[in-house]
C-alpha positions as CSV (number, residue, x, y, z in Angstrom):
1,M,13.7,28.5,-25.8
2,A,16.5,26.0,-26.3
3,E,18.3,27.2,-23.1
4,K,15.0,26.8,-21.2
5,K,14.6,23.2,-22.3
6,K,18.2,22.5,-21.3
7,T,17.5,24.0,-17.9
8,E,14.4,21.9,-17.5
9,K,16.2,18.8,-18.6
10,R,19.0,19.4,-16.0
11,G,16.3,19.9,-13.3
12,Q,14.6,16.6,-14.3
13,E,18.0,14.7,-14.1
14,Q,18.7,16.2,-10.7
15,A,15.3,15.1,-9.5
16,K,15.9,11.6,-10.7
17,N,19.3,11.5,-9.1
18,L,17.7,12.6,-5.8
19,I,14.9,10.1,-5.9
20,E,17.4,7.3,-6.6
21,N,19.4,8.4,-3.5
22,V,16.2,8.3,-1.5
23,L,15.2,4.9,-2.7
24,G,18.8,3.6,-2.5
25,V,18.6,2.2,-6.1
26,Q,20.4,3.5,-9.2
27,F,18.3,2.9,-12.3
28,S,19.6,1.9,-15.7
29,D,16.3,2.8,-17.3
30,K,15.4,6.2,-15.9
31,N,12.1,6.1,-17.8
32,L,10.9,3.2,-15.7
33,L,11.4,5.4,-12.6
34,T,9.5,8.3,-14.2
35,R,6.6,6.1,-15.1
36,A,6.5,4.6,-11.6
37,L,5.9,8.1,-10.2
38,T,3.5,9.4,-12.9
39,H,-0.2,9.6,-11.9
40,P,-2.9,8.8,-14.5
41,S,-4.0,12.4,-14.4
42,K,-0.8,13.4,-16.0
43,S,-0.2,10.9,-18.8
44,K,-1.3,7.6,-20.3
45,E,2.2,6.4,-19.6
46,N,1.5,6.1,-15.9
47,Y,2.1,3.8,-13.0
48,Q,-1.0,1.7,-13.2
49,R,0.5,-1.3,-15.1
50,L,3.5,-1.2,-12.8
51,E,1.3,-1.2,-9.8
52,F,-0.4,-4.4,-11.0
53,L,3.0,-6.1,-11.2
54,G,4.3,-4.6,-8.0
55,D,1.3,-5.9,-6.0
56,S,2.2,-9.5,-7.0
57,I,5.9,-9.0,-6.3
58,L,5.3,-7.4,-2.9
59,N,2.9,-10.1,-1.8
60,F,5.4,-12.8,-2.9
61,L,8.5,-11.3,-1.3
62,V,6.8,-10.4,2.0
63,G,5.3,-13.9,2.1
64,E,8.7,-15.5,1.3
65,F,10.5,-13.4,4.0
66,L,7.9,-14.3,6.7
67,F,7.9,-18.0,5.7
68,K,11.7,-18.1,6.1
69,N,12.0,-16.1,9.3
70,S,8.8,-16.6,11.3
71,P,7.6,-19.8,13.1
72,K,4.0,-18.6,13.0
73,Q,1.3,-20.8,11.4
74,E,-0.4,-20.1,8.1
75,G,-3.3,-18.0,9.5
76,E,-1.0,-15.8,11.5
77,L,1.4,-15.4,8.6
78,T,-1.5,-14.3,6.4
79,V,-2.6,-11.6,8.8
80,L,1.0,-10.5,9.3
81,R,1.6,-10.3,5.5
82,A,-1.6,-8.3,5.1
83,H,-0.3,-5.8,7.5
84,Y,2.9,-5.2,5.5
85,V,1.1,-5.0,2.1
86,S,-1.8,-2.8,3.3
87,E,-2.4,0.7,2.0
88,E,-1.9,2.0,5.5
89,H,1.6,0.5,5.9
90,L,2.7,1.4,2.4
91,S,1.4,4.9,2.9
92,L,3.5,5.3,6.1
93,C,6.6,4.1,4.2
94,F,5.8,6.5,1.4
95,D,5.7,9.4,3.8
96,E,8.9,8.2,5.6
97,L,10.7,8.4,2.2
98,N,9.1,11.7,1.5
99,L,8.1,10.6,-2.0
100,S,5.3,13.1,-2.4
101,Q,7.8,15.7,-3.7
102,F,8.6,13.4,-6.6
103,V,5.1,12.4,-7.7
104,I,4.2,13.7,-11.2
105,T,0.5,14.7,-11.4
106,G,-1.8,16.5,-13.7
107,K,-4.1,19.4,-13.1
108,S,-7.2,17.2,-12.7
109,L,-5.8,15.7,-9.5
110,K,-7.0,18.1,-6.8
111,G,-6.1,18.0,-3.2
112,E,-3.4,16.0,-1.4
113,I,-2.1,12.6,-2.5
114,T,-4.4,10.0,-0.8
115,T,-3.4,6.9,1.1
116,A,-4.6,4.8,-1.9
117,I,-2.3,6.7,-4.3
118,K,0.6,6.4,-2.0
119,G,0.1,2.6,-1.8
120,D,-0.2,2.4,-5.5
121,I,3.1,4.3,-6.1
122,M,5.0,2.2,-3.6
123,E,3.9,-0.9,-5.5
124,S,4.8,0.7,-8.8
125,V,8.2,1.6,-7.5
126,I,8.8,-2.0,-6.4
127,A,7.8,-3.2,-9.9
128,A,10.2,-0.7,-11.5
129,I,13.0,-1.9,-9.3
130,Y,12.3,-5.5,-10.2
131,L,12.2,-4.8,-13.9
132,D,15.4,-2.7,-13.8
133,K,17.5,-4.5,-11.2
134,G,15.9,-7.9,-10.7
135,L,14.2,-9.8,-7.8
136,D,17.1,-9.6,-5.4
137,C,17.2,-5.8,-5.5
138,A,13.4,-5.6,-5.1
139,R,13.7,-8.0,-2.1
140,D,16.4,-5.8,-0.5
141,F,14.3,-2.7,-1.0
142,I,11.2,-4.3,0.6
143,I,13.2,-5.6,3.6
144,Q,14.9,-2.3,4.2
145,K,12.2,0.3,3.3
146,L,9.1,-1.6,4.5
147,H,10.8,-2.7,7.8
148,I,9.6,-6.3,7.5
149,A,12.5,-7.5,9.5
150,D,10.8,-5.9,12.5
151,F,7.8,-8.3,12.2
152,E,8.1,-9.5,15.8
153,S,7.2,-6.1,17.1
154,A,4.8,-5.1,14.3
155,E,1.5,-3.8,15.5
156,D,-1.2,-5.5,13.4
157,D,-3.7,-2.7,12.8
158,N,-5.2,-4.2,9.7
159,F,-8.5,-5.1,11.4
160,K,-10.2,-6.0,8.1
161,S,-7.6,-8.7,7.5
162,Q,-7.8,-10.0,11.1
163,L,-11.6,-10.1,10.9
164,Q,-11.6,-12.0,7.6
165,E,-9.2,-14.6,9.0
166,L,-11.2,-15.1,12.2
167,V,-14.5,-15.3,10.5
168,Q,-13.3,-17.8,7.9
169,A,-11.8,-20.0,10.7
170,N,-14.9,-20.0,12.8
171,F,-18.0,-19.5,10.6
172,K,-19.3,-20.6,7.2
173,C,-20.8,-17.5,5.8
174,T,-20.4,-14.7,3.3
175,M,-18.9,-11.4,4.4
176,K,-19.4,-7.9,3.0
177,Y,-19.1,-4.2,3.8
178,E,-21.5,-1.5,2.8
179,T,-19.9,1.9,3.0
180,T,-21.7,5.2,2.4
181,R,-21.1,8.9,3.1
182,A,-22.2,10.1,6.5
183,E,-22.7,13.7,7.8
184,V,-19.0,13.7,8.6
185,G,-16.8,11.3,6.7
186,F,-18.1,7.8,6.0
187,E,-20.2,5.1,7.6
188,A,-19.3,1.4,7.1
189,K,-21.5,-1.6,8.0
190,F,-20.2,-5.2,8.2
191,F,-22.5,-8.1,7.3
192,M,-22.2,-11.9,7.8
193,D,-24.7,-13.3,5.3
194,E,-27.6,-10.9,5.8
195,D,-27.0,-10.1,9.4
196,L,-25.6,-6.7,10.4
197,I,-22.7,-7.3,12.8
198,A,-21.1,-3.9,13.3
199,T,-21.0,-0.3,12.2
200,G,-17.9,2.0,12.1
201,Y,-17.1,5.6,11.1
202,G,-14.0,7.3,9.6
203,K,-12.8,10.3,7.6
204,D,-12.5,8.1,4.5
205,K,-13.8,4.7,3.3
206,T,-10.7,2.8,4.3
207,K,-10.7,4.2,7.9
208,A,-14.4,3.6,8.3
209,E,-14.1,0.0,7.3
210,Q,-11.1,-0.6,9.5
211,N,-13.0,0.9,12.5
212,C,-16.0,-1.2,11.6
213,A,-13.9,-4.4,11.5
214,Y,-12.4,-3.5,14.9
215,V,-15.9,-3.2,16.4
216,A,-16.9,-6.6,14.8
217,I,-13.8,-8.3,16.2
218,K,-14.6,-7.0,19.7
219,K,-18.2,-8.1,19.4
220,L,-17.7,-11.5,17.9
221,F,-14.5,-12.7,19.6
222,E,-13.7,-10.6,22.7
223,E,-17.0,-10.0,24.5
224,D,-17.8,-12.4,27.4
Protein backbone atom coordinates (compact mmCIF):
# COMPACT_ATOMS: atom_id res chain seq x y z
CA MET A 1 0.00 0.00 0.00
CA ALA A 2 2.78 2.40 0.93
CA GLU A 3 4.64 1.58 -2.27
CA LYS A 4 1.49 2.20 -4.30
CA LYS A 5 1.08 5.65 -2.73
CA LYS A 6 4.71 6.47 -3.49
CA THR A 7 4.18 5.44 -7.12
CA GLU A 8 1.03 7.57 -7.38
CA LYS A 9 2.85 10.54 -5.86
CA ARG A 10 5.71 10.18 -8.34
CA GLY A 11 3.16 10.04 -11.16
CA GLN A 12 1.47 13.21 -9.91
CA GLU A 13 4.80 15.03 -9.68
CA GLN A 14 5.71 13.97 -13.20
CA ALA A 15 2.36 15.23 -14.47
CA LYS A 16 2.88 18.58 -12.75
CA ASN A 17 6.34 18.90 -14.26
CA LEU A 18 4.91 18.14 -17.69
CA ILE A 19 2.12 20.70 -17.44
CA GLU A 20 4.64 23.30 -16.24
CA ASN A 21 6.71 22.62 -19.35
CA VAL A 22 3.62 22.96 -21.53
CA LEU A 23 2.64 26.25 -19.90
CA GLY A 24 6.22 27.54 -19.78
CA VAL A 25 5.86 28.42 -16.08
CA GLN A 26 7.52 26.78 -13.09
CA PHE A 27 5.21 27.06 -10.07
CA SER A 28 6.45 27.59 -6.53
CA ASP A 29 3.05 26.56 -5.16
CA LYS A 30 2.15 23.36 -7.00
CA ASN A 31 -1.22 23.23 -5.22
CA LEU A 32 -2.31 26.36 -7.09
CA LEU A 33 -1.68 24.60 -10.38
CA THR A 34 -3.58 21.51 -9.25
CA ARG A 35 -6.54 23.63 -8.15
CA ALA A 36 -6.55 25.52 -11.47
CA LEU A 37 -7.00 22.21 -13.29
CA THR A 38 -9.58 20.65 -10.95
CA HIS A 39 -13.21 20.58 -12.13
CA PRO A 40 -16.02 21.09 -9.55
CA SER A 41 -17.17 17.52 -10.17
CA LYS A 42 -13.98 16.30 -8.50
CA SER A 43 -13.56 18.48 -5.43
CA LYS A 44 -14.74 21.55 -3.54
CA GLU A 45 -11.17 22.78 -3.97
CA ASN A 46 -11.67 23.53 -7.65
CA TYR A 47 -10.95 26.19 -10.23
CA GLN A 48 -14.09 28.31 -9.84
CA ARG A 49 -12.66 31.03 -7.57
CA LEU A 50 -9.50 31.17 -9.67
CA GLU A 51 -11.63 31.50 -12.79
CA PHE A 52 -13.33 34.56 -11.27
CA LEU A 53 -9.98 36.24 -10.70
CA GLY A 54 -8.51 35.08 -14.01
CA ASP A 55 -11.38 36.62 -15.98
CA SER A 56 -10.56 40.08 -14.58
CA ILE A 57 -6.81 39.68 -15.10
CA LEU A 58 -7.30 38.45 -18.67
CA ASN A 59 -9.57 41.36 -19.61
CA PHE A 60 -7.18 43.88 -18.07
CA LEU A 61 -4.00 42.50 -19.66
CA VAL A 62 -5.50 42.04 -23.12
CA GLY A 63 -6.97 45.56 -22.92
CA GLU A 64 -3.63 46.96 -21.77
CA PHE A 65 -1.73 45.27 -24.61
CA LEU A 66 -4.18 46.45 -27.28
CA PHE A 67 -4.22 50.00 -25.87
CA LYS A 68 -0.42 50.19 -26.04
CA ASN A 69 0.00 48.51 -29.42
CA SER A 70 -3.05 49.28 -31.55
CA PRO A 71 -4.15 52.68 -32.93
CA LYS A 72 -7.78 51.54 -33.14
CA GLN A 73 -10.51 53.52 -31.40
CA GLU A 74 -12.45 52.43 -28.33
CA GLY A 75 -15.27 50.57 -30.09
CA GLU A 76 -12.90 48.59 -32.30
CA LEU A 77 -10.60 47.84 -29.36
CA THR A 78 -13.56 46.55 -27.35
CA VAL A 79 -14.56 44.19 -30.16
CA LEU A 80 -10.95 43.03 -30.60
CA ARG A 81 -10.54 42.39 -26.88
CA ALA A 82 -13.81 40.46 -26.86
CA HIS A 83 -12.35 38.18 -29.52
CA TYR A 84 -9.30 37.30 -27.41
CA VAL A 85 -11.19 36.74 -24.15
CA SER A 86 -14.05 34.77 -25.75
CA GLU A 87 -14.76 31.14 -24.87
CA GLU A 88 -14.10 30.22 -28.48
CA HIS A 89 -10.60 31.71 -28.59
CA LEU A 90 -9.66 30.42 -25.14
CA SER A 91 -10.91 26.97 -26.13
CA LEU A 92 -8.68 26.99 -29.22
CA CYS A 93 -5.68 27.96 -27.08
CA PHE A 94 -6.60 25.21 -24.60
CA ASP A 95 -6.60 22.65 -27.41
CA GLU A 96 -3.34 24.00 -28.84
CA LEU A 97 -1.69 23.43 -25.46
CA ASN A 98 -3.35 20.01 -25.23
CA LEU A 99 -4.49 20.72 -21.67
CA SER A 100 -7.32 18.17 -21.67
CA GLN A 101 -4.89 15.46 -20.58
CA PHE A 102 -4.20 17.37 -17.36
CA VAL A 103 -7.76 18.29 -16.31
CA ILE A 104 -8.85 16.59 -13.09
CA THR A 105 -12.53 15.58 -13.22
CA GLY A 106 -14.97 13.54 -11.17
CA LYS A 107 -17.19 10.70 -12.30
CA SER A 108 -20.23 12.97 -12.54
CA LEU A 109 -18.73 14.85 -15.49
CA LYS A 110 -19.81 12.80 -18.46
CA GLY A 111 -18.71 13.38 -22.02
CA GLU A 112 -15.97 15.56 -23.44
CA ILE A 113 -14.68 18.77 -21.91
CA THR A 114 -16.88 21.54 -23.30
CA THR A 115 -15.85 24.86 -24.80
CA ALA A 116 -17.10 26.62 -21.65
CA ILE A 117 -14.99 24.42 -19.36
CA LYS A 118 -11.92 24.94 -21.53
CA GLY A 119 -12.39 28.70 -21.28
CA ASP A 120 -12.87 28.50 -17.52
CA ILE A 121 -9.67 26.49 -17.09
CA MET A 122 -7.63 28.91 -19.20
CA GLU A 123 -8.84 31.74 -16.98
CA SER A 124 -8.07 29.77 -13.81
CA VAL A 125 -4.56 28.97 -15.06
CA ILE A 126 -3.97 32.68 -15.72
CA ALA A 127 -5.07 33.47 -12.16
CA ALA A 128 -2.80 30.76 -10.76
CA ILE A 129 0.16 32.17 -12.69
CA TYR A 130 -0.63 35.67 -11.42
CA LEU A 131 -0.89 34.54 -7.80
CA ASP A 132 2.28 32.45 -7.97
CA LYS A 133 4.52 34.51 -10.25
CA GLY A 134 3.00 37.96 -10.48
CA LEU A 135 1.45 40.19 -13.12
CA ASP A 136 4.46 40.31 -15.47
CA CYS A 137 4.54 36.53 -15.81
CA ALA A 138 0.78 36.41 -16.40
CA ARG A 139 1.20 39.10 -19.06
CA ASP A 140 3.94 37.13 -20.82
CA PHE A 141 1.83 33.98 -20.75
CA ILE A 142 -1.17 35.75 -22.28
CA ILE A 143 0.88 37.41 -25.01
CA GLN A 144 2.61 34.16 -25.96
CA LYS A 145 -0.09 31.54 -25.51
CA LEU A 146 -3.13 33.58 -26.58
CA HIS A 147 -1.28 35.04 -29.59
CA ILE A 148 -2.53 38.57 -28.97
CA ALA A 149 0.54 40.05 -30.69
CA ASP A 150 -1.08 38.84 -33.93
CA PHE A 151 -4.05 41.16 -33.43
CA GLU A 152 -3.62 42.84 -36.83
CA SER A 153 -4.41 39.59 -38.61
CA ALA A 154 -6.95 38.27 -36.08
CA GLU A 155 -10.24 37.14 -37.52
CA ASP A 156 -12.97 38.58 -35.36
CA ASP A 157 -15.54 35.78 -35.26
CA ASN A 158 -17.18 36.97 -32.04
CA PHE A 159 -20.35 38.09 -33.77
CA LYS A 160 -22.26 38.62 -30.50
CA SER A 161 -19.70 41.19 -29.40
CA GLN A 162 -19.72 42.86 -32.83
CA LEU A 163 -23.50 43.02 -32.81
CA GLN A 164 -23.62 44.52 -29.34
CA GLU A 165 -21.14 47.25 -30.29
CA LEU A 166 -22.99 48.07 -33.52
CA VAL A 167 -26.43 48.17 -31.93
CA GLN A 168 -25.27 50.31 -29.01
CA ALA A 169 -23.66 52.75 -31.42
CA ASN A 170 -26.70 53.03 -33.71
CA PHE A 171 -29.83 52.34 -31.65
CA LYS A 172 -31.30 53.04 -28.25
CA CYS A 173 -32.93 49.77 -27.27
CA THR A 174 -32.63 46.68 -25.13
CA MET A 175 -31.13 43.51 -26.56
CA LYS A 176 -31.70 39.90 -25.60
CA TYR A 177 -31.30 36.34 -26.85
CA GLU A 178 -33.81 33.55 -26.31
CA THR A 179 -32.17 30.18 -26.83
CA THR A 180 -34.03 26.87 -26.75
CA ARG A 181 -33.44 23.29 -27.80
CA ALA A 182 -34.33 22.47 -31.40
CA GLU A 183 -34.82 19.12 -33.13
CA VAL A 184 -31.08 19.15 -33.79
CA GLY A 185 -28.98 21.30 -31.45
CA PHE A 186 -30.27 24.71 -30.39
CA GLU A 187 -32.25 27.63 -31.82
CA ALA A 188 -31.40 31.21 -30.82
CA LYS A 189 -33.53 34.30 -31.41
CA PHE A 190 -32.24 37.88 -31.13
CA PHE A 191 -34.60 40.67 -30.03
CA MET A 192 -34.25 44.45 -30.00
CA ASP A 193 -36.82 45.62 -27.48
CA GLU A 194 -39.72 43.29 -28.36
CA ASP A 195 -38.90 42.97 -32.07
CA LEU A 196 -37.51 39.68 -33.37
CA ILE A 197 -34.54 40.52 -35.59
CA ALA A 198 -32.87 37.23 -36.40
CA THR A 199 -32.81 33.50 -35.76
CA GLY A 200 -29.81 31.17 -35.79
CA TYR A 201 -29.02 27.52 -35.17
CA GLY A 202 -26.06 25.61 -33.77
CA LYS A 203 -24.95 22.39 -32.12
CA ASP A 204 -24.72 24.17 -28.75
CA LYS A 205 -26.11 27.37 -27.23
CA THR A 206 -22.94 29.37 -27.85
CA LYS A 207 -22.78 28.45 -31.54
CA ALA A 208 -26.48 29.08 -32.04
CA GLU A 209 -26.22 32.58 -30.55
CA GLN A 210 -23.08 33.38 -32.56
CA ASN A 211 -24.83 32.30 -35.77
CA CYS A 212 -27.90 34.30 -34.78
CA ALA A 213 -25.76 37.40 -34.19
CA TYR A 214 -24.11 36.92 -37.59
CA VAL A 215 -27.52 36.85 -39.28
CA ALA A 216 -28.58 39.98 -37.35
CA ILE A 217 -25.45 41.89 -38.42
CA LYS A 218 -26.08 41.01 -42.06
CA LYS A 219 -29.74 42.04 -41.80
CA LEU A 220 -29.26 45.28 -39.87
CA PHE A 221 -26.02 46.65 -41.25
CA GLU A 222 -25.04 44.97 -44.51
CA GLU A 223 -28.24 44.62 -46.54
CA ASP A 224 -28.94 47.29 -49.15
